[in-house]
C-alpha positions as CSV (number, residue, x, y, z in Angstrom):
1,M,-56.5,-145.1,-26.4
2,D,-56.4,-142.0,-28.3
3,A,-54.8,-141.2,-31.7
4,Y,-51.9,-139.8,-30.8
5,Q,-50.7,-142.3,-28.7
6,E,-51.8,-144.7,-31.4
7,R,-49.3,-143.3,-33.9
8,I,-46.6,-142.9,-30.8
9,D,-46.8,-146.8,-30.4
10,Q,-46.9,-147.9,-34.4
11,Q,-43.6,-145.3,-34.2
12,R,-41.9,-147.3,-31.4
13,Q,-42.9,-150.6,-33.0
14,F,-41.3,-149.5,-36.2
15,F,-38.2,-148.2,-34.6
16,H,-38.0,-151.7,-32.4
17,S,-37.6,-153.7,-35.6
18,G,-34.0,-152.0,-36.7
19,K,-34.8,-150.8,-40.0
20,T,-34.0,-146.9,-38.9
21,K,-30.6,-147.9,-37.0
22,D,-29.5,-149.1,-41.0
23,L,-27.4,-146.7,-42.2
24,S,-28.3,-147.4,-45.5
25,F,-31.9,-146.8,-44.6
26,R,-31.2,-143.5,-43.2
27,K,-28.5,-142.1,-45.8
28,E,-31.8,-143.1,-48.1
29,A,-33.9,-141.3,-46.0
30,L,-32.0,-137.8,-46.1
31,K,-31.5,-138.4,-49.9
32,K,-35.5,-138.2,-49.9
33,L,-36.2,-135.1,-47.7
34,K,-33.5,-133.7,-49.9
35,A,-35.6,-134.1,-53.0
36,M,-39.2,-133.3,-51.3
37,V,-37.4,-129.9,-50.1
38,L,-35.7,-129.5,-54.0
39,N,-39.0,-130.9,-56.1
40,Y,-41.7,-128.8,-54.0
41,E,-39.7,-125.5,-54.1
42,P,-42.8,-123.5,-55.8
43,Q,-45.2,-125.1,-53.3
44,I,-42.7,-124.0,-50.4
45,N,-42.6,-120.5,-51.8
46,E,-46.6,-120.3,-52.1
47,A,-47.2,-121.4,-48.7
48,L,-44.6,-119.0,-47.0
49,K,-46.0,-116.2,-49.6
50,Q,-49.3,-117.1,-47.9
51,D,-48.8,-117.4,-44.5
52,L,-45.8,-114.4,-43.7
53,N,-45.7,-112.5,-47.4
54,K,-42.1,-114.1,-47.9
55,S,-40.5,-113.1,-51.0
56,E,-38.7,-116.2,-53.1
57,Y,-35.3,-114.9,-52.6
58,E,-35.6,-114.8,-48.5
59,A,-37.7,-118.2,-49.2
60,F,-34.5,-119.4,-50.6
61,V,-32.0,-117.7,-48.2
62,T,-33.6,-119.0,-44.9
63,E,-35.8,-121.8,-45.6
64,I,-34.4,-124.2,-48.6
65,G,-31.1,-123.3,-49.1
66,V,-29.8,-123.8,-45.6
67,L,-31.6,-127.1,-45.9
68,I,-30.0,-128.4,-48.7
69,E,-26.6,-127.6,-47.5
70,E,-27.0,-129.0,-43.7
71,I,-28.5,-132.6,-46.1
72,N,-25.6,-132.4,-48.3
73,F,-23.0,-132.2,-45.3
74,M,-24.6,-134.7,-43.1
75,L,-25.0,-137.0,-46.1
76,K,-21.2,-136.1,-46.6
77,H,-19.6,-137.3,-43.0
78,L,-22.6,-139.6,-41.6
79,D,-20.8,-142.7,-42.2
80,R,-17.9,-141.6,-39.9
81,W,-20.0,-140.1,-37.5
82,A,-22.1,-143.2,-36.6
83,Q,-19.1,-145.7,-36.5
84,P,-18.2,-146.9,-32.9
85,R,-15.4,-144.8,-31.9
86,A,-12.9,-146.1,-29.9
87,V,-11.1,-144.4,-26.8
88,K,-7.8,-144.6,-24.6
89,A,-7.8,-147.4,-21.7
90,S,-6.8,-146.4,-17.7
91,F,-4.4,-148.5,-15.8
92,M,-7.2,-150.3,-14.4
93,T,-8.3,-151.3,-17.4
94,I,-5.1,-152.8,-19.4
95,G,-5.7,-155.1,-22.1
96,S,-9.2,-154.0,-22.6
97,K,-10.8,-152.1,-25.5
98,S,-13.1,-149.1,-24.5
99,M,-15.8,-148.3,-27.2
100,I,-18.6,-145.5,-27.5
101,Y,-21.6,-146.6,-29.5
102,P,-23.8,-143.6,-31.3
103,E,-26.9,-145.0,-30.7
104,P,-31.0,-143.2,-31.7
105,Y,-33.4,-142.2,-28.5
106,G,-36.2,-143.9,-30.1
107,V,-39.2,-141.9,-30.9
108,V,-38.7,-138.1,-31.0
109,L,-41.0,-135.5,-30.5
110,V,-40.4,-132.0,-32.7
111,I,-42.7,-129.1,-31.7
112,A,-41.0,-126.2,-34.2
113,P,-42.5,-122.4,-34.7
114,W,-43.9,-120.1,-36.9
115,N,-41.3,-118.1,-38.0
116,Y,-39.3,-120.0,-40.3
117,P,-42.2,-122.5,-40.1
118,Y,-40.6,-124.7,-42.8
119,H,-37.3,-124.5,-42.3
120,L,-37.2,-125.2,-38.2
121,A,-39.5,-127.9,-38.7
122,I,-37.3,-129.9,-41.7
123,A,-33.7,-128.8,-40.4
124,P,-34.2,-131.0,-36.6
125,I,-35.7,-133.9,-38.6
126,I,-32.5,-134.2,-40.6
127,G,-30.9,-134.5,-37.5
128,A,-33.0,-137.4,-36.0
129,I,-33.3,-139.4,-39.5
130,A,-29.3,-139.5,-39.3
131,A,-29.4,-140.7,-35.5
132,G,-31.5,-143.2,-36.6
133,N,-34.8,-142.3,-35.1
134,C,-38.7,-141.5,-35.6
135,V,-40.3,-138.0,-35.8
136,M,-43.9,-136.7,-34.8
137,L,-43.9,-133.6,-35.6
138,K,-45.8,-130.4,-34.6
139,P,-45.4,-127.5,-37.1
140,S,-47.3,-124.0,-35.7
141,E,-50.6,-123.2,-36.4
142,L,-49.8,-119.6,-36.7
143,T,-48.3,-120.5,-40.2
144,P,-51.5,-122.8,-41.5
145,R,-50.4,-123.3,-45.3
146,T,-47.0,-124.4,-44.2
147,S,-48.6,-126.6,-41.8
148,A,-50.7,-128.2,-44.3
149,L,-48.0,-128.5,-46.9
150,L,-45.6,-130.5,-44.5
151,V,-48.5,-133.1,-44.0
152,E,-49.0,-133.2,-47.7
153,L,-45.4,-133.8,-48.6
154,I,-44.3,-136.1,-45.2
155,Q,-47.4,-138.4,-45.8
156,K,-46.1,-138.7,-49.7
157,V,-42.6,-139.1,-49.1
158,F,-42.5,-141.4,-45.7
159,L,-44.3,-144.3,-43.7
160,P,-46.3,-142.5,-40.7
161,E,-44.7,-145.1,-38.5
162,Y,-41.6,-143.5,-39.4
163,I,-42.4,-139.9,-39.7
164,S,-45.4,-138.3,-39.3
165,V,-47.2,-134.8,-39.0
166,V,-49.7,-133.4,-36.4
167,E,-51.3,-130.1,-37.0
168,G,-53.7,-128.0,-34.4
169,G,-53.2,-125.5,-31.7
170,I,-51.8,-125.0,-28.3
171,E,-54.7,-128.5,-27.4
172,V,-52.6,-130.5,-29.3
173,S,-49.0,-129.4,-28.2
174,T,-50.3,-129.9,-24.8
175,S,-51.7,-133.4,-25.3
176,L,-48.6,-134.5,-27.4
177,L,-46.4,-133.1,-24.5
178,E,-48.6,-135.8,-22.0
179,K,-47.2,-138.8,-24.0
180,K,-44.1,-140.8,-23.4
181,F,-41.4,-139.2,-25.5
182,D,-37.9,-140.6,-26.2
183,Y,-36.4,-136.9,-26.8
184,I,-38.2,-133.7,-27.6
185,F,-36.9,-131.2,-29.5
186,F,-38.4,-127.9,-29.2
187,T,-38.3,-124.4,-30.9
188,G,-40.0,-121.1,-29.6
189,S,-40.4,-119.0,-26.9
190,V,-39.2,-118.6,-23.4
191,P,-42.3,-119.1,-21.0
192,V,-43.3,-122.0,-23.7
193,G,-39.8,-123.7,-23.3
194,K,-40.6,-123.5,-19.3
195,I,-43.6,-125.5,-20.3
196,V,-42.6,-128.0,-22.7
197,M,-39.5,-128.5,-19.7
198,T,-41.7,-129.3,-17.5
199,A,-44.2,-131.4,-19.7
200,A,-40.9,-133.4,-20.3
201,A,-39.1,-133.9,-16.6
202,K,-43.1,-135.8,-16.3
203,H,-41.4,-138.5,-17.6
204,L,-37.9,-137.9,-17.7
205,T,-37.6,-137.3,-21.5
206,P,-34.6,-135.2,-22.3
207,V,-34.9,-132.2,-24.3
208,T,-33.5,-129.5,-26.4
209,L,-34.6,-126.1,-26.5
210,E,-34.0,-123.0,-29.1
211,L,-35.9,-120.5,-27.7
212,G,-34.3,-116.3,-28.0
213,G,-33.7,-113.5,-25.9
214,K,-32.6,-110.0,-25.7
215,S,-29.6,-110.4,-28.5
216,P,-27.3,-107.0,-28.3
217,C,-25.2,-106.0,-31.2
218,I,-22.2,-103.6,-30.3
219,V,-20.8,-101.1,-32.5
220,H,-17.3,-99.9,-30.8
221,E,-15.8,-96.7,-33.0
222,D,-12.8,-98.5,-35.0
223,A,-15.7,-100.2,-37.1
224,N,-15.8,-100.2,-40.4
225,L,-19.6,-98.3,-40.2
226,S,-20.5,-98.7,-44.1
227,L,-20.4,-102.8,-44.0
228,A,-21.4,-102.6,-40.1
229,A,-24.7,-100.8,-41.2
230,K,-25.5,-103.0,-44.2
231,R,-25.0,-106.0,-42.0
232,I,-27.1,-105.0,-38.9
233,V,-29.7,-103.9,-41.3
234,W,-30.0,-107.2,-43.1
235,G,-29.2,-109.3,-40.0
236,K,-32.4,-107.6,-38.1
237,F,-34.5,-106.8,-41.1
238,I,-34.6,-110.2,-42.5
239,N,-38.4,-112.0,-42.0
240,A,-39.3,-108.7,-40.3
241,G,-37.2,-109.0,-37.9
242,Q,-39.2,-112.3,-36.3
243,T,-35.6,-114.1,-36.2
244,C,-34.7,-115.7,-33.0
245,V,-31.0,-114.0,-33.3
246,A,-31.5,-111.0,-35.0
247,P,-29.8,-108.3,-33.4
248,D,-32.6,-106.8,-30.6
249,Y,-30.7,-103.7,-29.3
250,L,-27.8,-101.8,-30.7
251,Y,-25.2,-100.3,-28.5
252,V,-23.1,-98.0,-30.3
253,Q,-20.3,-96.0,-29.0
254,E,-21.1,-92.6,-28.5
255,S,-18.4,-90.9,-31.1
256,I,-19.4,-92.7,-33.8
257,K,-23.6,-92.6,-33.3
258,E,-24.7,-90.4,-35.7
259,R,-22.5,-91.4,-38.9
260,L,-23.6,-94.8,-38.0
261,L,-27.2,-94.0,-37.8
262,E,-26.9,-92.1,-40.9
263,K,-25.5,-95.3,-43.2
264,M,-28.3,-97.5,-41.3
265,K,-30.8,-94.9,-42.8
266,K,-29.3,-95.1,-46.2
267,A,-28.9,-99.0,-45.7
268,I,-32.5,-99.5,-45.0
269,E,-33.5,-97.3,-48.0
270,E,-31.1,-99.3,-50.2
271,I,-31.8,-102.9,-49.3
272,Y,-35.8,-102.7,-49.0
273,G,-36.9,-99.5,-50.6
274,D,-39.0,-96.5,-49.3
275,R,-42.6,-97.6,-50.3
276,I,-42.3,-100.9,-48.1
277,L,-46.5,-100.6,-47.3
278,E,-47.5,-99.2,-50.5
279,E,-45.3,-102.2,-52.9
280,Q,-46.1,-104.9,-49.9
281,N,-43.2,-106.9,-50.6
282,F,-42.0,-107.0,-47.2
283,T,-42.8,-110.3,-44.7
284,R,-45.5,-109.4,-42.8
285,I,-45.8,-109.8,-38.8
286,V,-47.2,-113.0,-38.5
287,S,-50.5,-112.4,-36.4
288,E,-53.0,-109.2,-35.2
289,K,-51.8,-110.2,-31.6
290,H,-48.2,-109.6,-32.4
291,F,-48.8,-106.9,-34.6
292,E,-50.7,-105.3,-31.7
293,R,-48.0,-105.7,-29.6
294,L,-45.1,-104.2,-31.5
295,Q,-46.9,-101.3,-32.8
296,H,-46.8,-100.3,-28.7
297,F,-43.4,-100.3,-28.8
298,L,-43.6,-97.4,-31.5
299,S,-44.3,-95.1,-29.1
300,N,-41.4,-95.5,-26.7
301,G,-38.5,-93.1,-27.7
302,E,-38.2,-91.5,-30.9
303,I,-38.7,-92.6,-34.2
304,I,-35.5,-91.6,-36.2
305,V,-36.3,-94.3,-39.4
306,G,-39.6,-95.9,-40.4
307,G,-42.6,-96.1,-37.9
308,R,-45.4,-96.0,-40.3
309,A,-47.9,-99.3,-40.1
310,D,-50.5,-101.0,-41.9
311,R,-52.8,-102.9,-39.7
312,Q,-54.6,-104.7,-42.8
313,T,-51.9,-105.7,-44.2
314,L,-49.6,-106.5,-41.3
315,L,-46.6,-104.8,-41.7
316,I,-44.5,-102.1,-40.4
317,E,-41.6,-100.9,-41.4
318,P,-38.0,-101.2,-40.7
319,T,-37.7,-99.0,-37.6
320,L,-35.0,-97.3,-35.7
321,L,-35.9,-96.2,-32.3
322,E,-33.5,-93.5,-30.5
323,H,-33.6,-92.3,-26.8
324,I,-34.3,-95.3,-25.4
325,S,-33.4,-96.8,-21.8
326,W,-33.5,-100.2,-20.4
327,K,-37.0,-99.0,-18.3
328,D,-38.9,-98.7,-21.9
329,E,-41.0,-101.5,-22.5
330,V,-39.0,-102.3,-25.7
331,M,-36.6,-103.0,-23.8
332,Q,-38.0,-105.8,-21.4
333,D,-38.8,-108.8,-23.4
334,E,-37.6,-110.1,-26.8
335,I,-38.9,-107.5,-29.5
336,F,-39.3,-109.9,-32.3
337,G,-39.9,-107.4,-35.1
338,P,-38.5,-104.8,-37.2
339,I,-38.0,-102.2,-34.3
340,L,-34.6,-101.6,-33.2
341,P,-33.9,-99.8,-30.4
342,V,-30.1,-97.6,-30.2
343,L,-28.4,-97.2,-27.3
344,T,-25.3,-95.5,-26.3
345,F,-22.0,-96.5,-24.4
346,R,-18.8,-94.8,-23.5
347,T,-16.9,-97.7,-23.0
348,L,-17.3,-101.5,-23.4
349,G,-17.3,-102.3,-19.8
350,E,-20.6,-100.7,-19.6
351,V,-21.9,-102.8,-22.4
352,I,-20.7,-105.8,-20.7
353,A,-22.3,-104.5,-17.1
354,E,-25.6,-104.1,-18.4
355,V,-25.7,-107.7,-20.8
356,N,-24.5,-109.4,-17.7
357,Q,-27.3,-108.1,-15.7
358,R,-30.0,-109.5,-17.9
359,P,-30.4,-113.3,-18.9
360,K,-27.9,-114.7,-21.0
361,P,-28.5,-113.8,-24.9
362,L,-28.9,-116.7,-27.5
363,A,-26.7,-114.3,-29.9
364,L,-24.1,-111.7,-29.6
365,Y,-22.7,-109.1,-32.3
366,L,-19.9,-107.0,-32.1
367,F,-18.4,-104.9,-34.7
368,T,-14.3,-103.7,-34.1
369,E,-11.3,-104.2,-35.3
370,D,-9.4,-104.4,-32.5
371,P,-8.5,-107.9,-31.5
372,T,-8.2,-106.9,-28.0
373,A,-11.7,-105.5,-27.8
374,Q,-12.8,-108.7,-29.4
375,E,-11.6,-110.9,-26.7
376,F,-12.5,-108.8,-24.3
377,V,-16.0,-109.0,-25.4
378,L,-15.9,-112.9,-26.0
379,G,-14.4,-113.7,-22.5
380,S,-17.1,-111.7,-20.5
381,I,-20.3,-112.1,-21.8
382,S,-22.0,-115.6,-21.5
383,F,-24.2,-116.2,-25.1
384,G,-25.1,-118.4,-26.8
385,G,-23.4,-117.9,-30.5
386,G,-22.8,-114.7,-32.7
387,C,-20.4,-113.4,-34.6
388,I,-17.6,-110.9,-35.3
389,N,-18.5,-107.9,-38.1
390,D,-21.3,-109.3,-39.3
391,T,-24.8,-110.5,-38.1
392,L,-26.6,-114.1,-38.5
393,M,-24.0,-116.0,-40.6
394,H,-23.1,-118.4,-37.8
395,L,-26.6,-120.0,-38.6
396,S,-25.4,-120.8,-42.1
397,S,-22.3,-122.9,-40.8
398,P,-22.9,-126.5,-40.1
399,H,-19.6,-127.0,-38.4
400,L,-20.9,-124.2,-36.1
401,P,-23.3,-126.0,-33.3
402,F,-26.1,-123.6,-32.8
403,G,-27.9,-123.4,-29.6
404,G,-28.4,-121.0,-26.2
405,V,-27.0,-120.9,-22.8
406,G,-29.2,-120.5,-19.6
407,E,-32.5,-119.3,-20.4
408,S,-31.8,-118.9,-24.5
409,G,-32.0,-122.7,-24.6
410,I,-30.7,-125.6,-23.6
411,G,-28.5,-127.9,-26.1
412,A,-27.4,-126.9,-30.0
413,Y,-27.5,-128.6,-33.3
414,H,-26.7,-127.8,-37.0
415,G,-23.7,-130.3,-38.4
416,K,-22.7,-133.1,-36.0
417,G,-24.2,-131.2,-33.4
418,S,-27.4,-132.5,-34.7
419,F,-26.7,-135.7,-34.9
420,D,-24.7,-135.5,-31.9
421,T,-28.4,-134.1,-30.0
422,F,-30.6,-137.1,-31.1
423,S,-27.7,-139.6,-30.3
424,H,-26.9,-141.4,-27.4
425,E,-23.3,-142.0,-26.8
426,K,-23.5,-145.3,-25.2
427,S,-19.9,-146.7,-23.1
428,I,-18.9,-149.9,-23.7
429,L,-15.5,-151.6,-22.1
430,K,-14.7,-154.9,-24.0
431,Q,-12.7,-156.8,-21.2
432,T,-9.8,-159.1,-22.5
433,T,-9.7,-162.9,-20.5
434,R,-6.3,-163.8,-21.3
435,F,-5.0,-162.1,-18.0
436,D,-7.0,-160.9,-14.9
437,I,-5.4,-157.8,-12.9
438,P,-5.1,-158.8,-9.2
439,L,-5.3,-155.3,-7.7
440,R,-9.1,-154.9,-8.7
441,Y,-10.3,-157.7,-5.9
442,P,-9.6,-156.2,-2.0
443,Q,-7.8,-160.2,-0.7
444,V,-4.5,-158.9,-2.4
445,K,-1.7,-158.7,0.1
446,N,-0.7,-154.9,0.5
447,G,-3.4,-154.4,-2.3
448,L,-4.2,-151.2,-1.2
449,K,-0.9,-149.4,-0.6
450,K,0.0,-150.3,-3.9
451,L,-3.3,-149.3,-5.8
452,R,-2.5,-145.7,-4.0
453,W,1.0,-146.1,-5.5
454,F,-0.2,-146.7,-9.1
455,V,-2.6,-143.2,-9.1
456,R,-0.5,-140.6,-7.8
């Protein structure tokens, strides 16, 4: 028996002991997780700095603060969510009680990505703990300092038969996916998501896939251009554009294009400065392979802002590309870097037609003051989630479930969405013995006729 299977067996045995189902145990575990995030913030910052050159501000906003809010929200509502809830009885079940019991799946595998290596490793664990599961976490090998820190911290706080971390590359992920888990939660690319789903199908294991895709940002001519420029620049270039829900390309109405781009140029300089490569305070690209891929895109169209890159530090300036078409390489796949192609449109119908020809995006952002235009776009395009007159901020609310649709993902989490994702809803009917409804039995005289009458 290999070490991975041994650990899975230990976790399954611990799960079957019933300890993780106890609400007080779950809440205590969430409190320990919160303390871990707060008490080791300097170490988390240092690991993220080494792996991705993240600033302390960006680390708190995107990796730490959101986790604290999520844990607080879970602790506030867990007692109510975990309780069995009654639902109405049907005609044929008069006298009975119909109940739904949320129950944990068992042993959960969480495969985390490299772009937010702490946040996206811990966030699914919050939901898994709240629902009463055991967890095996596989962090990304592309962020080794954060991965090693996760091993160290999880070992300090939790029993390995409850929550454990397994480090390694593709071969480790492959080996884990060959095992039988009760649930798999994966965050990453579409191609790898297909591999995960194929492996899960062999065991009929349910999955949540948080993937990505080309998320459009549409700016209508009546938009508040100053705010739109700042919010698009922030949402696109935070974490050097290595965000699954970052605006992947910008669709701007022809009549306002020049004004918007001028304001975006100023916003980039205001937020990030004009000496990014020299000052080296911008998040870097995660690896040379990704750097090469992104640098190749810089030859597409015309660079109107940025475009400089430093191979040694793996830094690429926030870049705007003009004169781009759907035939360019930068428009074929998700960019996942600090490069924003700009396209123009005359009518919203044109944009809708173009977006709908392609896989359903994970996010969509629309800047307009017109309620009719807002409803037109929302009702015409299928996507995971998004914002009107903002970018990325829908992820910050624990009241909004986050997830994709179609090729951008399966399932959702955050807040109650996380609890629901890691819970099976067990339906139970508690029947009365005080009386019996004879129509359920076939020998009742004129039974079928009466049934037909009742169900009309």
